[in-house]
Backbone as CSV, one residue per row, in Angstrom:
resi,resn,N_x,N_y,N_z,CA_x,CA_y,CA_z,C_x,C_y,C_z
1,UNK,98.934,94.980,86.834,99.357,93.485,87.161,101.067,94.008,86.926
2,UNK,101.340,92.902,87.650,103.268,93.207,86.652,103.440,92.527,86.201
3,UNK,104.803,92.938,85.021,104.808,92.407,84.018,106.211,91.252,84.069
4,UNK,105.834,90.083,84.127,107.256,89.661,84.044,106.270,88.327,83.804
5,UNK,106.946,86.649,82.609,106.567,86.327,81.926,106.401,85.204,83.535
6,UNK,107.440,85.100,84.874,107.137,83.438,85.386,106.056,84.179,86.415
7,UNK,105.433,85.317,86.327,104.519,85.399,87.522,102.686,84.828,86.324
8,UNK,102.813,84.002,85.486,102.119,83.206,85.136,102.402,81.935,85.727
9,UNK,103.204,81.755,86.831,104.133,80.286,86.935,101.962,79.765,87.611
10,UNK,101.581,78.683,87.893,100.948,77.369,88.281,101.325,77.927,89.965
11,UNK,102.542,77.934,90.658,102.332,77.969,91.790,102.124,79.225,92.299
12,UNK,101.758,80.304,91.814,100.986,81.598,92.331,99.140,81.651,91.609
13,UNK,98.983,80.527,91.432,97.624,80.344,90.706,96.894,80.491,91.733
14,UNK,96.883,80.545,92.671,96.157,81.420,93.746,96.158,83.265,93.876
15,UNK,96.871,83.573,94.107,97.261,84.731,94.502,97.652,85.620,93.060
16,UNK,96.939,86.860,93.488,96.793,88.230,92.164,98.085,89.001,93.288
17,UNK,98.244,89.390,91.609,100.031,90.133,91.650,99.337,91.790,92.021
18,UNK,100.004,92.276,92.693,99.928,93.413,93.127,101.713,94.492,92.416
19,UNK,101.499,95.782,93.023,102.690,96.523,92.113,104.263,95.839,93.211
20,UNK,104.895,96.146,93.052,105.865,95.140,93.307,106.450,95.936,94.586
21,UNK,107.178,95.547,95.903,107.117,96.041,97.428,108.038,95.467,97.653
22,UNK,109.243,94.685,97.309,109.887,93.387,98.040,110.808,93.894,97.695
23,UNK,112.350,93.279,97.491,113.283,92.493,96.825,114.305,91.424,97.891
24,UNK,114.415,90.682,96.772,114.917,89.450,97.616,116.383,89.111,96.873
25,UNK,117.133,88.955,97.516,118.945,88.403,97.063,118.821,86.503,97.764
26,UNK,119.438,86.581,97.037,119.191,85.209,97.448,121.071,84.397,96.910
27,UNK,121.565,83.915,97.790,122.969,83.600,97.449,123.422,82.144,97.882
28,UNK,124.279,81.460,96.901,123.839,79.665,97.070,125.854,79.324,97.511
29,UNK,125.594,78.583,97.746,126.595,77.717,98.494,127.727,77.132,97.242
30,UNK,127.647,76.754,95.836,127.791,76.105,95.483,127.838,74.263,95.527
31,UNK,126.962,74.362,96.679,126.201,73.041,97.108,125.188,72.842,97.673
32,UNK,124.315,73.479,96.726,122.769,73.291,97.058,122.071,74.264,98.492
33,UNK,122.460,75.144,98.666,122.556,75.385,99.558,122.421,77.275,99.410
34,UNK,121.373,77.724,100.015,120.460,79.118,99.655,120.719,79.487,100.727
35,UNK,120.994,81.270,101.129,120.780,81.843,102.167,120.619,83.759,101.436
36,UNK,119.191,83.885,102.072,119.400,85.984,101.738,117.252,86.654,102.430
37,UNK,117.698,87.158,102.052,117.106,88.054,102.683,115.880,88.786,102.028
38,UNK,114.843,88.874,102.261,113.496,89.720,101.652,113.816,91.626,102.291
39,UNK,113.804,92.826,101.894,113.550,93.332,102.393,112.434,94.091,102.014
40,UNK,111.666,95.638,102.534,110.509,95.885,102.110,111.035,96.507,101.633
41,UNK,111.012,97.769,100.462,111.732,98.730,99.782,110.967,99.963,101.048
42,UNK,112.329,100.672,102.008,111.967,101.981,103.056,111.895,101.037,104.380
43,UNK,111.635,99.960,104.412,111.456,99.070,105.668,112.077,98.495,106.660
44,UNK,112.561,98.364,107.643,113.950,98.390,108.564,113.936,96.999,108.889
45,UNK,112.490,95.982,108.862,112.287,94.847,109.033,112.552,93.746,107.456
46,UNK,113.338,92.934,108.106,113.122,91.873,106.482,113.156,90.334,106.980
47,UNK,113.002,89.384,106.261,112.319,87.465,106.242,113.849,87.269,105.968
48,UNK,115.004,86.612,106.858,115.835,85.769,106.460,115.245,84.634,105.613
49,UNK,115.908,84.075,104.732,115.839,82.420,104.001,116.706,81.692,103.895
50,UNK,116.837,81.193,104.379,118.083,79.468,104.277,117.528,78.058,103.865
51,UNK,118.070,77.781,102.815,116.902,76.589,102.251,117.842,75.787,100.839
52,UNK,117.411,74.651,100.369,118.398,73.967,99.276,117.908,74.510,98.520
53,UNK,118.142,73.532,96.703,117.963,73.490,95.889,117.534,71.919,95.853
54,UNK,116.199,71.139,95.578,115.441,70.644,96.025,115.059,69.447,94.401
55,UNK,114.535,68.231,94.477,114.154,68.269,93.161,112.691,67.404,93.729
56,UNK,111.376,68.093,93.353,110.011,67.631,93.855,109.621,67.656,91.835
57,UNK,109.006,66.047,91.935,108.246,65.679,91.202,109.001,66.480,89.450
58,UNK,110.236,65.327,89.973,111.396,65.665,88.934,111.834,66.635,88.271
59,UNK,111.695,68.069,89.785,111.826,69.737,88.634,112.660,70.087,89.968
60,UNK,113.691,70.722,89.292,114.829,71.876,90.969,113.681,73.405,90.893
61,UNK,113.899,72.442,92.635,112.670,74.041,93.317,113.920,74.266,94.603
62,UNK,114.076,75.696,94.372,114.401,76.153,95.318,113.634,75.865,96.920
63,UNK,114.164,75.935,98.152,112.725,75.496,98.858,113.287,76.047,100.410
64,UNK,112.586,77.413,100.982,112.936,77.895,101.181,112.202,78.418,102.642
65,UNK,112.726,77.981,104.174,112.359,78.996,105.369,112.667,79.723,105.358
66,UNK,111.816,80.541,105.840,111.599,82.434,105.881,111.352,82.210,107.795
67,UNK,112.938,83.854,107.721,112.330,83.691,109.624,111.960,85.489,109.982
68,UNK,111.334,85.648,110.355,111.230,87.075,110.903,112.523,87.617,111.413
69,UNK,113.033,88.374,111.280,113.575,89.172,111.614,113.853,91.028,112.255
70,UNK,114.619,91.448,113.022,114.679,92.607,113.752,116.125,93.390,113.284
71,UNK,116.483,94.734,113.055,117.284,95.516,112.710,118.525,94.736,113.813
72,UNK,119.465,94.796,113.550,120.510,94.274,114.684,120.948,95.660,115.410
73,UNK,121.542,95.387,116.682,121.281,96.485,117.633,122.881,97.486,116.785
74,UNK,123.535,96.989,116.161,124.896,97.922,115.605,123.735,98.926,114.606
75,UNK,123.287,97.802,113.225,122.539,98.516,112.814,121.370,99.457,112.733
76,UNK,120.575,99.565,113.816,119.978,100.097,115.091,120.752,101.787,115.025
77,UNK,121.529,101.732,115.895,122.722,102.621,116.299,123.132,103.405,115.185
78,UNK,123.793,103.197,114.281,124.367,103.713,113.135,123.123,104.556,112.072
79,UNK,121.653,104.537,112.379,120.985,104.961,111.987,120.282,106.611,112.731
80,UNK,120.666,105.905,114.235,120.151,107.626,114.799,121.130,108.399,114.832
């Protein structure tokens, strides 16, 4: 199991944590909106995330929607 104190959070209690495989970078707009992408190490596809900082049961939570993606044509041409 990966060694990070946040991995014991109750929202992950139904998951078994394995090795690190993805990187997610989120950017805020200063108004509670966030956007970013999760990318698999060495993979071409990603999940684009868009969401807001909301309050749930008195706690601040990032609530994001994930969209499946494929590489843009210009990216695919540059790699060829």
